[in-house]
C-alpha positions as CSV (number, residue, x, y, z in Angstrom):
1,M,107.9,203.7,134.4
2,R,104.2,203.7,135.2
3,R,101.0,203.8,133.3
4,R,97.9,205.7,134.1
5,Q,94.5,206.3,132.5
6,L,94.9,208.7,129.6
7,M,91.4,210.1,129.3
8,G,89.3,211.2,132.2
9,A,85.7,210.3,132.9
10,G,83.0,212.0,130.9
11,L,84.9,211.9,127.7
12,S,81.8,212.6,125.7
13,A,80.7,215.6,127.7
14,M,82.3,218.2,125.4
15,V,79.7,221.0,125.6
16,T,81.8,224.0,124.6
17,P,82.8,224.4,121.0
18,I,86.6,224.8,120.9
19,V,87.0,224.4,117.1
20,T,85.7,227.1,114.8
21,R,85.2,226.5,111.1
22,M,86.9,229.5,109.3
23,R,85.6,228.9,105.8
24,G,88.5,230.4,103.8
25,Q,89.4,233.1,106.3
26,G,93.0,233.4,107.3
27,T,96.1,235.4,107.7
28,D,98.2,233.5,105.3
29,S,99.8,234.4,102.0
30,E,99.8,231.3,99.7
31,D,101.5,230.5,96.4
32,A,100.3,227.3,94.9
33,G,103.3,227.2,92.7
34,A,103.7,224.5,90.1
35,I,100.6,222.3,91.0
36,A,97.1,222.9,92.0
37,V,96.9,222.4,95.8
38,E,93.6,222.4,97.6
39,R,93.2,223.5,101.2
40,V,90.6,221.1,102.4
41,V,90.5,222.2,106.1
42,F,91.1,225.5,107.8
43,D,89.9,225.7,111.4
44,T,90.7,227.6,114.6
45,Y,91.3,225.9,117.9
46,D,90.6,227.8,121.1
47,G,94.1,227.5,122.5
48,P,97.7,227.5,121.3
49,G,99.5,224.5,119.9
50,L,102.5,223.4,117.8
51,A,102.3,219.7,116.9
52,T,100.8,217.8,114.0
53,G,101.2,214.4,112.3
54,L,99.6,212.4,109.5
55,S,99.1,208.7,108.8
56,E,101.1,207.4,105.8
57,S,98.1,207.9,103.4
58,G,97.1,211.2,104.9
59,D,93.7,209.9,105.8
60,R,94.2,210.6,109.5
61,V,95.5,214.0,110.5
62,L,96.1,215.0,114.1
63,F,97.0,218.2,115.8
64,G,98.3,218.6,119.4
65,F,97.8,221.6,121.6
66,D,99.3,223.2,124.8
67,D,96.3,222.0,126.9
68,G,97.4,218.4,126.1
69,N,94.3,217.7,123.9
70,V,94.4,216.2,120.4
71,L,92.3,217.2,117.4
72,V,91.6,214.3,115.0
73,Y,90.5,214.5,111.3
74,D,89.5,211.4,109.5
75,A,89.5,210.7,105.7
76,D,86.3,212.6,105.3
77,R,87.8,215.5,107.3
78,S,85.2,215.1,110.1
79,T,86.5,216.6,113.3
80,D,86.9,215.0,116.7
81,V,88.5,216.5,119.8
82,I,90.0,214.0,122.2
83,P,90.3,215.6,125.6
84,I,93.2,214.1,127.6
85,T,94.1,214.4,131.2
86,V,97.7,215.3,130.5
87,D,97.7,219.1,131.0
88,R,101.0,219.7,129.1
89,S,101.9,220.8,125.6
90,V,101.8,218.0,123.0
91,T,105.3,217.8,121.5
92,H,105.2,214.6,119.4
93,V,102.5,213.2,117.1
94,E,103.0,209.9,115.2
95,V,100.1,208.4,113.3
96,R,99.9,204.9,111.7
97,D,97.4,203.7,109.1
98,A,97.9,199.9,109.6
99,T,96.4,199.9,113.1
100,D,94.6,203.3,113.2
101,T,96.9,204.2,116.1
102,A,98.7,207.4,117.1
103,V,101.5,207.9,119.6
104,I,101.3,211.2,121.4
105,G,104.3,212.6,123.4
106,W,104.5,215.3,126.0
107,I,108.1,216.2,126.9
108,D,107.0,218.4,129.8
109,A,104.9,215.6,131.2
110,D,107.7,213.0,131.0
111,G,105.7,210.6,129.0
112,F,103.8,209.4,125.9
113,A,100.7,207.5,125.0
114,P,99.7,205.0,122.3
115,L,96.2,206.0,121.4
116,E,93.7,203.8,119.6
117,L,91.9,206.4,117.4
118,S,88.7,204.5,116.6
119,A,88.2,203.3,120.2
120,R,89.5,206.6,121.7
121,E,91.4,204.6,124.2
122,G,95.0,204.7,125.5
123,S,97.2,204.8,128.6
124,F,99.8,207.3,129.5
125,V,103.3,205.8,129.8
126,E,105.7,207.7,132.1
127,W,109.2,208.0,130.8
128,R,111.4,210.3,132.9
129,D,113.1,213.1,130.9
130,L,111.6,212.0,127.6
131,W,113.2,213.8,124.7
132,D,112.5,211.9,121.4
133,L,110.5,209.0,120.2
134,A,110.1,206.8,117.1
135,V,107.3,204.4,116.2
136,T,107.2,201.2,114.0
137,P,104.8,201.2,111.1
138,D,102.2,199.0,113.0
139,A,102.6,201.1,116.1
140,A,103.4,197.9,118.0
141,L,106.7,199.4,119.4
142,T,107.9,202.8,120.4
143,A,111.5,203.6,120.9
144,V,112.4,206.5,123.2
145,V,115.4,208.3,124.5
146,S,115.7,210.4,127.6
147,S,117.7,213.6,128.1
148,P,118.1,214.7,131.8
149,A,119.6,218.2,132.2
150,A,122.3,217.2,134.6
151,S,122.9,213.5,134.3
152,T,123.1,210.7,131.7
153,G,120.0,209.5,129.9
154,G,119.0,206.2,128.3
155,V,117.2,204.4,125.5
156,G,114.4,201.9,125.5
157,V,111.5,200.2,123.7
158,V,107.9,200.0,124.9
159,D,105.1,198.0,123.4
160,R,101.6,199.2,122.6
161,D,100.3,198.2,126.0
162,G,103.0,200.3,127.7
163,T,105.1,197.4,128.8
164,V,108.9,198.0,128.6
165,V,110.4,195.6,126.2
166,W,113.9,196.7,127.1
167,E,115.7,199.7,128.6
168,T,119.4,200.5,128.5
169,P,121.1,203.5,130.2
170,F,123.8,205.6,128.5
171,D,126.8,205.5,130.8
172,D,128.4,208.7,129.5
173,A,125.9,210.7,127.5
174,T,122.3,211.9,127.2
175,G,119.8,211.2,124.4
176,S,119.2,213.6,121.5
177,S,117.4,211.5,118.8
178,V,116.2,207.9,118.1
179,A,115.1,205.7,115.2
180,I,113.7,202.2,115.0
181,T,113.5,199.6,112.2
182,D,110.2,198.4,111.0
183,A,109.9,195.4,113.3
184,G,112.0,196.8,116.1
185,A,115.0,194.5,115.5
186,Y,117.4,197.5,115.7
187,V,117.3,200.9,117.4
188,A,119.7,203.7,116.6
189,A,120.3,206.5,119.1
190,G,122.0,209.8,118.7
191,V,123.7,211.0,122.0
192,T,125.2,214.2,123.2
193,H,126.9,215.9,126.1
194,Y,125.3,216.5,129.5
195,W,125.9,219.1,132.1
196,E,126.6,217.6,135.5
197,A,126.0,219.9,138.5
198,G,126.4,223.1,136.3
199,T,129.8,222.2,135.1
200,A,131.0,222.4,131.5
201,P,129.6,219.9,129.0
202,T,130.8,216.4,129.8
203,G,130.2,212.9,128.3
204,Q,130.7,211.3,124.9
205,P,128.5,212.3,121.9
206,G,128.1,209.9,119.1
207,I,125.9,207.2,117.4
208,R,124.9,203.9,119.0
209,L,123.1,200.9,117.6
210,Y,121.1,198.4,119.8
211,D,119.6,195.0,119.0
212,D,116.1,193.9,120.0
213,T,117.3,192.9,123.5
214,G,118.8,196.3,124.3
215,S,122.4,195.2,123.9
216,E,124.7,197.7,122.4
217,S,125.9,196.4,119.0
218,W,128.4,199.2,118.5
219,R,129.1,202.9,119.1
220,Y,130.6,205.6,117.0
221,D,132.1,208.4,119.0
222,Y,132.1,211.9,117.7
223,D,133.2,215.3,119.1
224,E,129.9,217.2,118.5
225,A,126.3,216.5,119.4
226,V,124.3,214.2,117.0
227,L,121.2,216.0,116.1
228,A,119.2,213.4,114.2
229,V,119.4,209.7,113.2
230,G,117.8,207.3,110.9
231,V,118.1,203.5,110.4
232,D,117.2,201.1,107.5
233,A,117.4,197.4,108.0
234,E,117.1,196.4,104.3
235,R,120.3,198.3,103.4
236,E,121.7,197.9,106.9
237,L,122.5,201.6,107.2
238,V,122.5,204.1,110.1
239,V,122.3,207.7,109.1
240,A,123.3,210.6,111.4
241,G,123.6,214.4,111.3
242,T,125.8,216.4,113.6
243,D,125.9,219.8,115.2
244,D,128.9,220.8,113.1
245,G,127.2,220.1,109.8
246,H,128.4,216.6,109.0
247,T,126.3,213.8,107.5
248,I,127.6,210.4,108.5
249,V,126.4,207.0,107.2
250,L,127.5,203.8,108.8
251,D,126.8,200.1,108.1
252,F,125.5,197.6,110.7
253,E,129.1,196.8,111.6
254,G,129.7,200.4,112.7
255,D,132.0,201.2,109.8
256,V,131.7,204.5,107.9
257,V,130.1,204.0,104.4
258,W,130.4,207.7,103.5
259,Q,130.3,211.1,105.1
260,T,130.2,214.8,104.1
261,D,130.2,218.3,105.5
262,A,128.7,219.9,102.4
263,H,125.0,219.7,103.2
264,G,124.2,220.5,106.9
265,G,123.7,218.5,110.0
266,W,119.9,218.0,110.2
267,V,119.0,214.8,108.3
268,V,115.9,212.7,107.6
269,L,116.0,209.2,106.1
270,S,113.1,208.4,103.7
271,D,110.9,205.5,104.8
272,D,112.1,203.3,101.9
273,G,115.6,203.9,103.1
274,G,116.9,205.1,99.8
275,T,117.3,208.8,100.3
276,V,118.9,211.0,102.9
277,V,117.5,214.6,102.9
278,T,119.6,217.3,104.6
279,A,118.9,220.9,105.6
280,A,121.6,223.6,105.7
281,P,121.5,227.0,107.4
282,D,121.8,228.7,104.1
283,G,118.3,227.6,103.1
284,T,119.4,224.6,100.9
285,L,117.7,221.2,101.0
286,S,119.7,218.3,99.5
287,A,118.6,214.8,98.6
288,L,121.4,212.2,98.6
289,E,121.5,208.5,97.7
290,S,121.7,206.7,101.0
291,T,124.2,204.1,99.9
292,T,126.6,206.3,98.0
293,G,126.1,209.9,99.1
294,D,125.5,210.9,95.4
295,E,123.4,214.0,95.0
296,R,119.9,213.4,93.8
297,W,118.6,216.9,93.9
298,T,119.0,220.2,95.7
299,A,116.6,223.1,96.3
300,D,117.0,226.7,97.5
301,I,114.0,227.2,99.7
302,D,115.0,230.6,101.3
303,L,114.4,229.3,104.9
304,W,116.2,227.1,107.3
305,P,113.9,224.5,108.8
306,A,116.6,223.0,111.2
307,G,114.9,219.7,112.1
308,D,111.4,220.8,111.1
309,F,111.0,219.0,107.8
310,S,109.5,215.7,106.7
311,V,110.0,213.5,103.6
312,S,107.8,211.3,101.4
313,V,108.4,207.6,101.4
314,D,110.6,207.7,98.3
315,G,112.4,210.9,99.1
316,S,111.1,212.9,96.2
317,R,108.9,215.4,98.1
318,V,109.8,217.4,101.2
319,F,107.8,219.6,103.5
320,A,109.9,222.2,105.4
321,A,108.9,224.8,108.0
322,D,110.5,227.8,109.5
323,R,109.0,227.5,112.9
324,D,109.6,231.1,114.1
325,A,108.3,232.8,110.9
326,A,105.5,230.3,110.4
327,A,106.6,230.0,106.7
328,F,106.2,226.7,104.9
329,V,107.3,225.2,101.6
330,V,106.8,221.9,99.7
331,V,109.5,220.8,97.3
332,D,109.1,218.1,94.6
333,E,112.3,216.7,93.1
334,G,114.1,219.9,94.0
335,E,111.5,222.3,92.7
336,P,109.3,224.3,95.1
337,I,105.7,223.6,94.2
338,W,103.9,225.4,97.1
339,T,104.6,228.0,99.7
340,V,102.6,229.8,102.4
341,S,103.6,232.4,105.0
342,H,101.8,234.0,107.9
343,D,101.9,237.2,109.8
344,I,101.5,235.3,113.1
345,G,103.5,232.5,114.5
346,P,105.2,230.3,115.5
347,G,104.2,227.5,113.1
348,F,104.8,223.8,112.4
349,G,103.8,221.3,109.8
350,A,104.2,217.7,108.5
351,L,103.9,215.7,105.3
352,A,102.2,212.3,104.8
353,S,104.5,209.5,103.6
354,D,102.7,209.3,100.3
355,G,103.5,213.0,99.7
356,G,100.0,213.9,98.7
357,T,98.8,215.5,102.0
358,W,100.3,217.9,104.5
359,S,99.2,219.8,107.5
360,T,100.1,223.0,109.2
361,I,99.4,224.5,112.7
362,V,100.1,228.2,113.4
363,T,99.7,229.7,116.8
364,D,98.5,233.3,117.3
365,L,100.2,234.2,120.5
366,E,98.2,237.4,121.0
367,D,94.8,235.7,120.7
368,E,96.1,232.4,122.2
369,T,94.5,230.4,119.4
370,A,95.8,227.9,116.8
371,H,95.0,227.9,113.1
372,V,95.1,224.3,111.7
373,A,95.0,223.5,108.0
374,I,95.1,220.4,105.8
375,Y,96.3,220.6,102.1
376,R,96.0,218.1,99.4
377,A,97.9,217.8,96.1
378,P,96.2,216.3,93.1
379,D,98.3,213.1,93.2
380,P,100.5,211.5,95.8
381,V,104.1,210.8,94.7
382,A,104.1,207.3,96.1
383,E,102.0,204.6,97.7
384,P,103.4,203.9,101.2
385,D,103.2,200.4,102.6
386,P,102.5,200.9,106.3
387,S,102.6,197.1,106.9
388,S,106.0,196.5,105.4
389,D,108.6,194.8,107.5
390,A,112.1,195.9,106.5
391,D,113.6,194.2,109.5
392,Q,113.8,190.9,107.9
393,S,116.9,189.8,106.1
394,T,117.0,190.0,102.3
395,D,116.0,186.3,102.0
396,E,113.3,186.7,104.7
397,A,112.0,189.8,103.0
398,S,111.8,187.9,99.7
399,D,109.9,185.1,101.4
400,S,107.6,187.6,103.0
401,S,106.8,189.3,99.7
402,T,106.1,185.9,98.1
403,E,103.7,185.1,100.9
404,E,101.9,188.4,100.5
405,D,101.7,187.9,96.7
406,A,100.2,184.5,97.4
407,S,97.7,186.0,99.8
408,D,96.6,188.5,97.1
409,D,96.0,185.6,94.8
410,T,94.0,183.8,97.5
411,E,91.5,186.7,97.6
412,D,90.5,186.0,94.0
413,D,90.8,182.2,94.2
414,P,89.3,180.8,97.4
415,A,90.8,177.4,96.5
416,A,94.2,178.9,97.1
417,D,93.4,178.7,100.8
418,D,94.4,175.1,100.6
419,D,98.0,176.3,100.3
420,T,97.9,177.9,103.7
421,P,97.6,175.7,106.8
422,V,94.3,176.8,108.3
423,S,93.7,175.9,111.9
424,L,91.0,178.6,112.2
425,T,87.5,178.7,110.8
426,V,84.3,180.8,111.0
427,V,81.6,178.7,112.8
428,D,78.9,181.3,113.3
429,F,78.1,184.8,112.4
430,A,75.3,187.4,112.2
431,I,75.5,190.0,109.4
432,Q,71.8,191.0,108.9
433,G,71.3,193.0,112.1
434,E,70.6,196.7,112.1
435,L,73.1,197.7,114.8
436,A,76.8,197.2,115.4
437,S,75.9,195.4,118.6
438,E,74.0,192.8,116.7
439,E,76.7,192.0,114.2
440,Y,79.4,189.4,115.0
441,I,81.5,186.5,113.7
442,T,82.7,183.5,115.7
443,L,86.0,181.9,115.1
444,R,87.1,178.4,116.2
445,N,90.6,177.0,116.6
446,T,90.3,173.7,114.7
447,G,94.0,172.8,115.2
448,E,95.8,170.9,117.9
449,S,97.9,173.8,119.2
450,T,97.1,177.0,121.0
451,L,97.1,180.0,118.7
452,E,99.1,183.0,120.0
453,M,97.1,185.8,118.4
454,T,98.9,189.0,119.6
455,G,99.1,191.3,116.6
456,W,96.6,189.3,114.5
457,T,94.0,191.3,112.6
458,I,90.6,190.7,111.0
459,R,89.2,192.6,108.0
460,D,86.5,192.2,105.5
461,R,86.9,191.7,101.7
462,K,89.7,193.7,100.2
463,D,87.7,194.6,97.0
464,G,85.3,197.3,98.2
465,G,85.5,196.4,101.8
466,R,85.0,198.7,104.8
467,V,88.4,198.2,106.2
468,G,90.8,200.6,104.6
469,T,87.9,202.8,103.4
470,N,86.2,204.0,106.5
471,A,87.0,201.4,109.1
472,S,90.1,200.0,110.8
473,P,91.0,196.3,111.0
474,F,90.1,194.5,114.2
475,Q,93.3,193.8,116.2
476,F,93.4,191.0,118.8
477,P,94.6,192.3,122.2
478,N,98.1,191.7,123.3
479,G,98.5,188.3,124.9
480,F,95.3,186.9,123.4
481,T,95.4,183.1,122.9
482,L,92.8,180.6,121.5
483,D,93.0,177.1,122.7
484,P,92.3,174.1,120.5
485,G,88.6,173.7,120.0
486,A,87.9,177.0,121.6
487,D,85.7,179.8,120.1
488,V,86.0,183.5,120.2
489,T,83.2,185.9,119.1
490,I,84.0,189.3,117.7
491,Y,81.2,191.8,117.8
492,T,81.3,194.9,115.6
493,G,80.0,196.9,118.6
494,T,81.4,198.0,121.9
495,G,81.6,196.2,125.2
496,D,83.8,194.7,127.9
497,S,86.0,192.0,126.3
498,T,86.3,188.6,127.9
499,A,88.3,185.5,127.1
500,D,85.7,184.4,124.4
501,T,84.1,187.7,123.4
502,L,85.8,190.7,121.9
503,Y,84.6,194.0,120.4
504,W,85.6,195.9,117.3
505,G,84.7,199.2,118.9
506,Y,82.1,200.7,116.7
507,D,78.6,201.6,117.8
508,G,75.3,202.9,116.5
509,D,74.3,201.4,113.2
510,F,77.8,201.0,111.9
511,Q,78.4,197.6,110.2
512,I,81.6,196.0,109.0
513,W,80.1,193.0,107.1
514,R,78.1,193.3,104.0
515,E,74.6,192.0,104.6
516,E,74.3,189.4,101.8
517,S,77.8,188.0,101.7
518,D,81.4,188.9,102.6
519,I,84.8,187.5,103.2
520,V,86.4,187.1,106.6
521,I,90.1,187.6,106.3
522,V,92.4,186.9,109.3
523,L,96.1,187.9,109.1
524,D,98.8,186.9,111.6
525,A,101.2,189.3,113.2
526,D,103.4,189.3,110.1
527,G,100.5,190.2,107.8
528,V,100.2,186.7,106.3
529,V,96.7,185.6,105.5
530,V,95.8,182.5,107.7
531,L,92.1,182.5,107.0
532,E,90.1,183.8,104.0
533,Q,86.5,182.4,104.3
534,P,83.4,183.6,102.5
535,I,80.2,184.0,104.6
536,A,76.8,184.4,103.1
537,A,73.3,185.1,104.5
538,E,70.9,182.3,103.5
539,S,67.8,184.4,103.1
540,S,65.8,187.2,104.7
541,E,65.2,184.7,107.6
542,G,67.6,185.2,110.5
543,S,69.8,182.2,109.6
544,D,73.2,182.8,108.0
545,E,75.2,180.1,106.3
546,V,78.8,179.5,107.0
547,E,81.1,178.4,104.1
548,E,83.9,176.3,105.7
549,P,87.3,176.9,104.0
550,D,88.6,173.4,104.4
551,E,86.0,171.3,106.2
552,G,82.4,171.5,105.1
553,E,80.9,169.9,108.1
554,E,78.5,171.5,110.6
555,S,78.4,175.3,111.0
556,A,78.7,174.8,114.7
557,T,76.1,177.4,115.4
558,D,75.1,175.4,118.5
559,D,78.3,176.5,120.2
560,S,77.1,180.0,120.7
561,P,73.4,180.2,120.0
562,E,72.9,182.9,122.5
563,T,75.7,185.2,121.4
564,P,73.6,187.6,119.3
565,E,71.7,188.5,122.5
566,D,74.1,188.3,125.5
567,P,77.2,190.5,124.8
568,P,75.2,193.3,123.1
569,T,73.3,194.0,126.3
570,D,76.0,196.4,127.4
571,D,75.3,198.5,124.4
572,D,71.5,198.4,124.3
573,P,69.5,195.7,126.1
574,E,66.5,196.5,124.0
575,V,68.3,196.9,120.7
576,P,65.7,195.0,118.6
577,E,63.1,197.7,119.4
578,E,65.2,200.9,119.7
579,P,67.1,201.3,116.4
580,P,64.1,202.6,114.6
581,T,63.2,205.1,117.3
582,D,66.7,206.4,117.8
583,D,67.7,206.7,114.3
584,G,64.3,207.6,112.9
585,P,65.4,211.1,112.0
586,E,68.1,209.6,109.9
587,G,66.4,208.5,106.7
588,P,68.3,205.2,106.3
589,E,67.1,203.9,109.7
590,E,63.3,204.2,109.4
591,P,62.4,201.2,107.2
592,P,64.0,198.6,109.5
593,T,61.2,199.3,112.0
594,D,59.0,196.6,110.5
595,E,61.7,194.1,109.3
596,P,65.0,194.7,111.0
597,E,66.4,191.5,109.3
598,A,64.9,191.8,105.9
599,P,67.0,192.5,102.8
600,P,67.1,196.0,101.5
601,A,63.6,197.3,101.1
602,D,62.5,199.0,98.0
603,D,60.4,201.6,99.7
604,E,63.3,203.8,100.9
605,P,65.3,204.9,97.8
606,E,64.8,208.6,98.7
607,E,65.7,208.3,102.3
608,P,69.5,208.2,102.1
609,E,69.5,211.4,100.1
610,E,68.1,213.2,103.1
611,T,71.1,212.9,105.4
612,P,73.5,215.0,103.3
613,T,71.2,218.0,103.8
614,N,73.7,219.9,105.8
615,P,76.5,220.7,103.3
616,E,75.2,224.2,103.3
617,E,75.2,224.5,107.1
618,P,78.5,223.3,108.4
619,E,78.6,226.0,111.0
620,D,75.5,224.7,112.8
621,P,77.4,222.2,114.9
622,V,79.6,225.0,116.0
623,D,76.7,227.3,117.0
624,D,74.9,224.5,118.9
625,P,77.3,221.8,119.9
626,E,74.6,220.2,122.1
627,E,72.8,219.0,119.0
628,P,74.3,215.8,117.7
629,E,71.6,215.6,115.1
630,D,73.3,212.9,113.1
631,T,74.3,210.5,115.8
632,P,72.1,208.0,117.7
633,T,71.0,209.3,121.1
634,E,71.6,206.6,123.5
635,P,75.2,205.5,122.6
636,A,76.4,209.0,123.3
637,D,79.0,207.7,125.6
638,E,80.8,206.0,122.8
639,P,82.9,207.6,120.1
640,E,80.8,208.2,117.1
641,D,83.5,209.1,114.6
642,P,83.5,205.8,112.7
643,S,79.8,205.4,112.7
644,T,78.7,209.0,111.9
645,D,81.1,209.2,109.1
646,D,79.6,206.2,107.4
647,P,76.0,205.1,107.9
648,E,76.8,201.8,106.5
649,D,73.3,200.5,106.4
650,P,73.3,198.2,103.4
651,E,69.7,199.2,102.8
652,E,71.0,202.5,101.2
653,P,71.0,201.2,97.7
654,A,67.4,200.3,97.9
655,E,66.8,201.0,94.2
656,A,68.1,197.5,93.6
657,E,65.1,195.5,94.5
658,N,66.9,192.2,94.6
659,P,69.9,192.1,96.9
660,E,71.7,189.7,94.6
661,E,71.5,192.0,91.6
662,S,72.3,195.2,93.3
663,P,75.8,196.4,92.3
664,D,75.8,198.9,95.1
665,E,75.3,196.1,97.7
666,S,79.0,195.2,97.1
667,G,79.5,197.1,100.3
668,E,80.3,200.6,99.1
669,Q,78.2,203.6,99.8
670,P,80.5,206.3,98.5
671,E,78.0,209.0,99.2
672,E,76.9,207.9,102.7
673,P,80.1,208.8,104.6
674,E,79.0,212.4,103.9
675,E,76.3,212.0,106.7
676,T,78.2,214.4,108.8
677,P,78.9,217.7,107.0
678,V,81.6,216.0,105.1
679,D,81.0,217.4,101.6
680,S,81.6,220.9,103.0
681,D,85.0,219.6,104.1
682,A,86.1,219.7,100.5
683,D,86.2,223.4,101.1
684,A,87.0,223.8,104.7
685,G,86.4,220.6,106.6
686,D,83.7,219.7,109.1
687,E,83.1,220.9,112.6
688,N,82.2,218.0,114.7
689,A,84.5,218.5,117.5
690,S,82.2,219.2,120.4
691,G,79.8,216.3,120.6
692,E,80.9,213.2,118.8
693,V,83.4,211.8,121.2
């Protein structure tokens, strides 16, 4: 197993438009059915493709193509093509909200790649004879099975950095499917026959369960191939569907809980573990209680999706696709609520876990193009929890939920921080700069032990914060530690990380922290809040004041007085002078030319209204991809998706002359994310594919 660079040099040099905004054109016949469904995106990609995936909330939607590239849509439906050096068809797309990460798989290239969407970074992980993969909710672990044509395969787990956590060969079978529990404590594998040297099928099909070291806990042998598996740690169940139409549910001891041959052999287990959905060749979908096998609902959908169907987190809504016919249907509690068919094909699709968003991709083999679409229902059926950890025991899960509840209370009551041992504090910060490269916070380990911070995250305030709205949480790199008394500075901008300086990954004028005041929230790898500390700017002078959570002594700004100037140099050495000149065309950036650190000026209320002038011209970026009119000119080598979607400049609500009394200064600029032609995306999405990476 080897890793290699995923994206080639010159990632930003996309000069040819390969995504065309169709604006309602298409070759599909659609029936909205029982609810009003909006098609928010319909684009054409210059090349065939047959893979798509969505994050749990549906905010991130990805499409994969035969040239190996990935097309990304964000919550505002702005478009970004990520060109990748793997020149093979994308076969797997898994997207995760919690870390804004996707895992992309290429069966023909024998590998996959964890891809950080905001940073547009990732490394290719070689896995010989890759066949199937499954990803934890935080994308920290990926389980994979291999399926060689003429020999036995294997199963393994790889972390986000591409390091093999464990790998176990099958001694008498090859892999067909895989599932992993939320924290990676258990992996279930479906296995099947293999053909050795062209002989008849040999080996032992069945179901196998592995612990977090790769040791086989048990195996359940079966005569026919196992097509699909699911696993739920909370209920301690393993679900499997077989090639002869059986559904089998076993407990964590390997004993059969129930089984049936009445519903077909393709199965999907809902994310909450409560529902098993099956698809039968006669066009029937069935939802069964996972612990009893009792029928919850059935639906006649007039197509057989085989394994091409996905389920909402609670099992109530299902998206199914007939790949060959490019026909799709969405069922809610057994009732079809939306269907669409095409006169071209093949086609594929997927459903977000919340059930409110789904995506389709249909290839026109004659034109060698792919039509991609995103649909949105009025209301999701559930609120998925991408950070849940069902791998804990019942008692541990209860303890975890108690801690999460306590952390929610802490947000409203800063005094509640006293209940959490805090060995981390904010000692310095700058939140009144104009550029991402000028904004930073500095954390210090005030304890007596080294902090192991792999998997730890940072976010801003939960109420109206950037993270979760149009920004991703900052995630500490794997293996990062902070010694007692040591400091680490986290810049909002981009740069080369060191032992004491890290970068969030945004550029241009994107800002995470609200200018006047905000809350720094640090969570450990289990999602428990370990620091929740208010920070506030003292005045329009350059000095900011730090509010210590437990110790109110010095702000320790003397530890890193030079930090505002040194690390940002890799973004823009002359940043204090250039922001006004670069972003002058963007209304919100002009006033800072005189007072880059002043509070919101009252002479620019009309400027923010100028940026959304392109709703009526969404095709312009397609006609002239060389014109990134909305993005800063010199940081063109950095991915602009997060920044262009949200010119966060807190000066936008300038009508509030006093920063303290401006309700809009709470951090939300609901209209500003429309800077790219986002409002046109309500109809058909936004073409931004060619220039913004």
